[in-house]
N, CA, C and O of each residue as an XYZ file, in Angstrom:
568
protein
N      34.129     61.837    135.028
C      35.021     61.767    134.285
C      35.012     62.231    132.870
O      36.119     62.184    132.332
N      34.508     62.455    132.496
C      33.595     61.914    130.926
C      33.879     63.808    130.976
O      34.616     64.303    130.124
N      33.264     64.627    131.959
C      33.333     66.079    132.109
C      34.984     66.364    131.999
O      35.658     66.841    131.086
N      35.234     66.010    132.940
C      36.795     66.577    132.970
C      37.933     66.342    132.202
O      38.803     67.212    132.219
N      38.142     65.095    131.367
C      38.379     65.746    130.137
C      38.100     65.509    128.564
O      38.882     65.314    127.634
N      36.195     65.628    128.632
C      36.392     67.450    127.651
C      36.183     67.965    128.283
O      35.131     67.440    128.645
N      36.357     68.943    129.031
C      36.904     70.026    129.458
C      38.248     70.322    129.233
O      38.591     71.410    128.772
N      39.275     69.169    129.611
C      40.815     69.391    129.455
C      40.983     69.412    127.820
O      42.044     69.969    127.534
N      40.356     69.033    126.821
C      40.055     68.415    126.218
C      40.076     69.888    124.887
O      40.992     70.080    124.087
N      38.542     70.894    125.039
C      38.180     71.566    125.442
C      39.442     73.004    125.470
O      39.576     73.902    124.639
N      40.192     72.761    126.719
C      40.843     74.269    127.504
C      41.713     73.560    126.392
O      40.905     73.764    125.485
N      42.733     72.890    125.772
C      43.758     72.199    125.518
C      43.761     72.386    123.990
O      44.863     72.387    123.441
N      42.395     72.582    123.062
C      41.891     73.348    122.067
C      41.928     74.743    122.255
O      42.685     75.141    121.370
N      41.566     75.635    122.858
C      41.418     76.924    122.831
C      43.576     77.028    123.454
O      44.547     77.407    122.799
N      43.521     76.692    124.376
C      45.391     76.784    124.353
C      46.056     76.648    123.297
O      46.942     77.478    123.094
N      45.826     75.529    122.275
C      46.474     75.353    120.995
C      46.105     76.027    120.272
O      47.075     76.475    119.661
N      44.682     76.667    119.702
C      44.108     77.813    118.819
C      44.673     79.252    119.147
O      44.851     80.063    118.238
N      44.986     79.589    120.639
C      45.903     81.119    120.657
C      46.536     80.869    120.420
O      46.647     81.328    119.283
N      47.798     80.001    120.757
C      49.171     79.441    120.319
C      49.481     80.034    118.993
O      50.155     81.027    118.721
N      48.614     78.917    117.962
C      49.157     79.185    116.968
C      48.898     80.327    115.970
O      49.527     80.733    114.992
N      47.239     80.864    116.826
C      47.194     82.455    116.543
C      48.242     83.267    116.749
O      48.730     84.123    116.011
N      48.586     82.856    118.002
C      50.290     84.421    118.610
C      50.830     83.918    117.328
O      51.031     84.804    116.497
N      51.096     82.780    116.990
C      52.346     83.060    116.351
C      52.239     82.898    114.749
O      53.102     83.179    113.918
N      50.924     82.361    114.535
C      50.729     83.012    112.897
C      50.757     84.720    113.018
O      50.615     85.229    111.906
N      50.913     85.747    114.162
C      50.352     86.907    114.466
C      51.859     87.463    114.559
O      52.024     88.611    114.148
N      53.097     86.692    115.112
C      54.486     87.385    115.349
C      54.982     86.501    113.973
O      56.136     86.269    114.332
N      54.918     86.176    113.294
C      55.643     84.720    111.949
C      54.804     85.966    110.575
O      55.259     85.790    109.445
N      53.869     86.919    110.681
C      53.283     88.020    109.829
C      53.714     89.690    110.340
O      53.558     90.683    109.630
N      54.191     89.685    111.515
C      54.847     90.613    111.870
C      56.604     91.041    111.316
O      57.253     91.898    110.716
N      56.700     89.960    111.911
C      58.098     89.641    111.344
C      58.213     89.274    109.616
O      59.244     89.671    109.072
N      57.264     88.587    108.811
C      57.336     88.974    107.547
C      56.847     90.309    107.401
O      56.873     90.560    106.196
N      56.447     91.212    108.000
C      56.456     92.101    107.508
C      57.468     93.487    107.476
O      57.637     94.428    106.700
N      58.139     92.961    109.025
C      59.118     93.932    109.125
C      60.443     93.245    107.863
O      60.259     93.589    106.696
N      61.276     92.629    108.061
C      61.469     91.664    106.511
C      61.932     92.573    105.596
O      63.003     93.140    105.382
N      60.441     92.552    104.941
C      59.981     92.770    103.916
C      60.022     94.281    102.935
O      60.073     94.592    101.745
N      59.936     95.275    104.928
C      59.955     96.813    105.004
C      61.548     96.406    105.129
O      61.531     95.941    103.990
N      62.517     96.250    105.425
C      63.128     96.096    105.291
C      64.845     96.040    104.741
O      65.889     96.586    105.097
N      64.290     94.677    103.278
C      64.087     94.404    102.493
C      64.447     95.594    101.083
O      65.435     95.892    100.412
N      62.521     96.136    101.182
C      62.648     97.389    100.493
C      63.974     98.686    100.709
O      64.593     99.303     99.842
N      64.063     98.757    102.163
C      65.121     99.714    101.728
C      66.140     99.769    101.726
O      66.657    100.886    101.723
N      67.041     98.467    101.725
C      67.913     97.848    101.559
C      68.251     97.844    100.200
O      69.377     98.284     99.968
N      67.620     97.486     99.275
C      67.296     97.150     97.909
C      66.894     98.747     96.908
O      67.185     99.039     95.749
N      66.157     99.483     97.929
C      66.034    100.737     96.984
C      67.257    101.716     97.520
O      67.134    102.768     96.894
N      68.173    101.786     98.252
C      69.440    102.773     98.433
C      69.969    102.529     97.723
O      70.092    101.351     97.388
N      70.916    104.110     96.760
C      71.197    103.580     96.147
C      72.901    103.752     96.860
O      73.429    104.513     97.670
N      73.478    102.204     95.762
C      75.030    102.204     95.891
C      76.289    103.153     95.977
O      76.714    103.620     94.920
N      76.768    103.396     96.892
C      78.196    103.896     97.457
C      78.985    103.728     96.699
O      79.392    102.588     96.925
N      79.692    104.268     95.614
C      80.098    104.359     94.894
C      81.832    104.629     94.978
O      82.191    105.798     94.839
N      82.740    103.726     95.167
C      84.481    103.801     95.985
C      85.514    104.494     95.274
O      86.286    103.727     94.698
N      85.695    105.388     95.178
C      86.808    106.273     94.017
C      87.403    105.635     94.676
O      87.018    105.069     95.699
N      88.412    105.618     94.214
C      90.385    105.309     95.155
C      91.134    105.491     93.157
O      90.617    105.600     92.045
N      92.681    105.421     93.756
C      93.985    105.380     93.423
C      94.398    104.649     92.613
O      94.982    103.672     93.083
N      94.322    104.728     91.152
C      95.228    104.200     90.197
C      97.085    104.592     90.411
O      97.421    105.736     90.716
N      97.802    103.824     90.266
C      99.104    103.698     90.987
C      99.604    102.007     88.712
O      99.439    100.924     88.151
N     100.255    103.517     88.712
C     100.821    103.391     86.937
C     102.290    103.267     87.008
O     102.789    104.383     87.154
N     102.991    102.512     86.970
C     104.620    102.439     85.866
C     104.649    101.879     85.088
O     104.583    100.650     85.081
N     104.765    102.640     84.113
C     105.605    102.240     83.081
C     106.977    103.173     82.435
O     107.092    104.392     82.317
N     107.954    102.033     82.075
C     108.949    101.436     81.649
C     109.341    102.260     80.481
O     108.896    101.848     79.411
N     110.501    103.957     80.413
C     110.362    103.529     78.423
C     112.246    103.642     78.394
O     113.027    104.249     79.126
N     112.412    102.946     77.453
C     113.344    102.370     77.268
C     114.025    103.943     75.991
O     113.337    104.509     75.142
N     115.265    104.182     76.273
C     116.241    105.448     75.818
C     116.639    104.887     74.780
O     116.923    103.690     74.818
N     116.743    105.555     73.719
C     117.168    105.577     71.960
C     118.441    106.314     72.257
O     118.571    107.496     72.576
N     119.561    105.179     72.054
C     121.267    105.714     72.009
C     121.073    107.398     71.471
O     121.350    108.331     72.225
N     120.600    107.588     70.179
C     120.832    108.811     69.560
C     119.790    109.554     70.122
O     119.072    110.155     69.322
N     119.566    109.642     71.197
C     118.399    110.560     71.132
C     118.952    111.565     72.773
O     119.266    110.713     73.604
N     119.089    112.690     73.239
C     119.204    113.670     74.139
C     118.463    113.547     75.683
O     117.880    112.493     75.937
N     118.481    114.163     76.262
C     117.838    113.581     77.887
C     116.576    114.177     77.592
O     115.578    113.530     77.908
N     116.376    115.701     76.842
C     115.461    116.302     76.518
C     114.784    115.525     75.757
O     113.659    115.244     76.170
N     115.183    114.988     74.553
C     114.311    114.664     73.783
C     113.612    113.141     74.568
O     112.436    112.775     74.573
N     114.460    112.676     75.000
C     113.889    111.501     76.040
C     112.732    111.975     77.063
O     111.777    111.269     77.386
N     112.960    113.199     77.486
C     111.997    113.913     78.327
C     110.624    114.010     77.723
O     109.554    113.665     78.222
N     110.882    114.582     76.476
C     109.219    115.003     76.093
C     108.870    113.643     75.041
O     107.733    113.545     74.578
N     109.918    112.628     74.713
C     108.302    111.087     75.215
C     108.286    110.622     76.731
O     107.303    110.087     77.245
N     109.227    110.827     77.256
C     108.431    110.405     78.705
C     107.094    111.303     78.956
O     106.353    110.864     79.836
N     106.586    112.793     78.145
C     105.768    113.384     78.854
C     104.675    113.148     78.276
O     103.634    113.456     78.857
N     104.627    112.417     76.724
C     103.899    112.094     75.824
C     103.196    110.765     76.179
O     102.096    110.445     75.728
N     104.302    109.650     77.454
C     103.912    107.889     77.299
C     102.699    108.807     78.747
O     101.664    108.263     79.133
N     103.149    110.086     79.248
C     103.017    110.104     80.719
C     101.141    110.670     80.621
O     100.282    110.203     81.370
N     100.868    111.693     79.577
C     100.174    111.777     78.872
C      98.550    110.734     78.641
O      97.365    110.797     78.969
N      99.535    109.775     77.823
C      98.574    108.744     77.415
C      98.625    107.891     78.861
O      98.178    108.557     79.796
N      98.928    107.001     79.099
C      98.975    106.723     80.567
C      97.885    107.470     81.362
O      96.821    106.972     81.729
N      98.330    108.837     81.596
C      97.094    108.353     82.563
C      95.656    108.967     82.346
O      94.733    108.886     83.156
N      95.612    109.728     80.856
C      94.278    109.788     80.124
C      93.095    107.694     79.936
O      91.900    107.402     79.956
N      94.321    106.939     79.794
C      93.939    105.746     79.654
C      93.808    105.516     80.922
O      92.749    104.926     81.138
N      94.434    105.726     81.888
C      93.962    104.901     83.412
C      92.405    105.623     83.808
O      91.633    105.008     84.543
N      91.896    107.536     83.007
C      90.383    107.842     83.817
C      89.616    107.457     82.898
O      88.406    107.580     83.091
N      90.166    106.797     81.456
C      89.136    106.103     80.260
C      89.155    105.282     80.630
O      88.221    104.686     80.095
N      90.039    104.081     81.897
C      89.692    102.957     82.012
C      88.569    102.229     82.528
O      88.020    101.208     82.115
N      88.220    103.365     84.053
C      87.695    103.023     84.664
C      86.995    104.500     85.306
O      87.596    105.573     85.368
N      85.454    104.230     85.796
C      85.231    105.528     85.573
C      85.088    106.227     87.313
O      84.753    107.351     87.689
N      85.552    104.860     88.165
C      85.774    105.302     89.942
C      87.073    105.391     89.761
O      87.581    104.936     90.786
N      87.777    105.676     89.132
C      89.071    106.051     89.640
C      89.456    107.489     89.562
O      89.535    108.285     88.626
N      89.719    107.586     91.133
C      89.435    109.640     91.167
C      90.889    110.770     91.243
O      90.977    111.988     91.085
N      92.172    109.425     91.643
C      93.253    110.206     91.378
C      94.288    108.951     90.808
O      94.097    107.814     91.240
N      95.420    109.218     89.796
C      95.770    108.750     88.938
C      97.763    108.991     89.383
O      98.293    109.986     88.890
N      98.631    108.065     90.253
C      99.906    108.341     90.180
C     100.538    106.948     88.816
O     100.408    105.730     88.689
N     101.419    108.395     87.833
C     101.540    107.496     87.030
C     102.986    107.739     87.580
O     103.137    108.864     88.056
N     104.128    106.881     87.614
C     105.298    106.586     87.727
C     106.160    106.850     85.783
O     105.229    106.850     84.978
N     107.108    106.980     85.279
C     107.836    106.570     84.420
C     109.311    106.550     84.661
O     109.915    107.579     84.963
N     109.658    105.865     84.584
C     110.921    104.719     84.699
C     111.717    104.273     83.502
O     111.322    103.515     82.616
N     113.362    105.079     83.641
C     113.769    105.129     82.032
C     115.101    104.238     82.876
O     115.643    104.033     83.963
N     115.106    103.873     81.179
C     115.878    102.698     81.500
C     116.833    103.229     79.943
O     116.471    103.847     78.942
N     118.137    102.649     80.352
C     119.408    103.149     80.165
C     119.872    102.368     79.883
O     118.772    101.846     80.058
N     120.994    100.955     79.298
C     121.887     99.929     79.117
C     121.732     99.221     80.427
O     122.640     99.043     81.239
N     120.162     98.737     80.579
C     120.097     98.599     81.983
C     119.997     98.907     83.102
O     119.394     98.315     83.998
N     120.616     99.916     83.148
C     120.512    100.550     84.169
C     118.609    101.004     84.134
O     118.017    100.952     83.056
N     117.642    101.542     85.816
C     116.303    102.113     85.843
C     116.153    102.476     86.644
O     116.447    101.865     87.672
N     115.390    104.168     86.660
C     115.076    104.579     87.488
C     114.299    105.336     87.125
O     114.082    105.409     85.916
N     113.694    106.063     87.916
C     112.195    107.079     87.725
C     112.831    108.329     87.461
O     113.611    108.880     88.238
N     112.377    108.888     86.021
C     112.496    109.775     86.017
C     111.523    110.787     86.136
O     111.900    111.936     85.904
N     110.471    110.614     86.419
C     109.056    111.934     86.549
C     107.970    110.580     87.252
O     107.988    109.354     87.148
N     107.296    111.331     87.807
C     105.784    111.096     88.774
C     105.048    112.002     88.311
O     105.427    113.159     88.489
N     103.866    111.776     87.630
C     102.493    112.871     87.861
C     101.860    111.977     88.676
O     102.106    110.775     88.570
N     100.848    112.521     89.709
C      99.901    112.829     90.569
C      98.829    113.756     89.895
O      98.972    114.979     89.879
N      97.579    113.020     89.250
C      96.761    113.871     89.148
C      95.482    113.571     89.445
O      95.200    112.440     89.050
N      94.408    114.246     90.096
C      93.220    114.345     90.305
C      91.950    113.847     88.650
O      92.360    114.017     87.501
N      91.214    113.552     88.801
C      90.608    113.683     87.698
C      90.282    114.879     87.301
O      90.423    115.139     86.106
N      89.743    115.939     88.256
C      89.162    117.077     88.089
C      90.226    117.934     87.602
O      89.828    118.864     86.901
N      91.437    117.862     87.787
C      92.175    118.661     87.663
C      92.795    118.119     86.697
O      93.782    118.683     86.226
N      92.294    116.772     86.143
C      93.209    116.410     84.510
C      92.532    116.862     84.062
O      92.903    117.507     83.081
N      90.800    116.894     84.466
C      89.611    117.352     83.318
C      89.929    119.219     82.624
O      89.817    119.648     81.476
N      90.397    120.023     84.099
C      91.098    121.423     83.802
C      92.577    121.408     83.407
O      92.991    122.295     82.661
N      93.246    120.630     83.779
C      94.394    120.712     82.673
C      95.092    119.816     82.038
O      96.231    119.873     82.499
N      95.021    118.965     81.174
C      95.461    118.007     80.710
C      96.759    117.870     80.278
O      97.208    117.287     79.291
N      97.467    118.681     81.429
C      99.030    118.750     80.760
C      99.842    117.979     82.090
O      99.650    118.347     83.248
N     100.972    116.616     81.647
C     101.335    115.838     82.343
C     102.750    117.040     82.943
O     103.426    117.017     83.971
N     102.743    117.998     81.745
C     104.654    118.548     82.281
C     103.357    119.657     84.365
O     103.253    119.635     85.591
N     102.897    120.245     83.215
C     102.111    120.451     85.217
C     101.837    120.192     86.590
O     101.622    120.632     87.720
N     102.022    118.838     85.527
C     101.562    117.599     87.661
C     102.582    117.176     87.817
O     102.788    116.785     88.966
N     103.843    117.007     86.718
C     104.869    116.435     87.496
C     105.863    116.655     88.377
O     105.822    117.772     88.893
N     106.939    115.791     88.793
C     107.501    115.723     89.174
C     108.881    115.048     88.659
O     108.772    113.959     88.096
N     109.931    115.507     88.781
C     110.561    115.836     87.748
C     112.078    115.071     88.442
O     112.492    116.038     89.082
N     112.821    114.262     88.616
C     113.833    113.598     89.156
C     115.001    114.091     88.323
O     114.984    113.802     87.126
N     116.289    114.991     88.939
C     116.572    115.658     88.813
C     118.043    115.108     88.328
O     118.688    115.387     87.318
N     118.258    114.452     89.140
C     119.294    112.976     89.205
C     119.770    112.638     88.023
O     120.893    112.538     87.530
N     118.054    112.390     87.465
C     117.791    111.378     86.512
C     119.167    111.091     85.487
O     119.973    110.166     85.592
N     119.154    111.947     84.702
C     120.362    112.778     83.774
C     121.499    111.974     83.330
O     121.944    111.381     82.347
N     121.863    112.393     85.146
C     123.078    111.779     85.662
C     123.370    110.065     85.692
O     124.171    109.328     85.116
N     122.595    109.923     86.390
C     122.123    108.661     87.404
C     122.569    107.426     85.788
O     123.429    106.561     85.624
N     121.246    108.088     84.742
C     121.404    107.664     83.143
C     121.939    107.817     82.150
O     121.390    107.637     81.063
N     123.523    108.306     82.351
C     124.575    108.508     81.642
C     123.706    109.717     80.220
O     124.161    109.669     79.077
N     122.896    110.363     80.444
C     122.657    110.750     79.410
C     123.148    112.711     78.934
O     122.898    113.156     77.814
């Protein structure tokens, strides 16, 4: 009976040591794979997310100004608005700026500038990239 217990004890010790060795090998392999995956993720450059900035600016018309003077004022404000949008965020790839004219409580779009960063760097002129709403002068009573 003693030899049986002794052989069972020896057998269980061998089985236990093999199990621990296998477990340690698995843990080491799993740790290595995790370290490699983590290194790959951390060393990869982040992808930049470019986006479109949408801006609406309201411009109140002075009573003494003609419609042409009002449009030149809108052009100057649009130029500054587009430039500020690109300067504020380097990830902005495109700006869509709408100028809304206000006159005696009535407000409606006068112009829209839609331009990409590369287009703006090539030609920073809002008149070139703008779309003017022709009926705005009639509707604003100018």
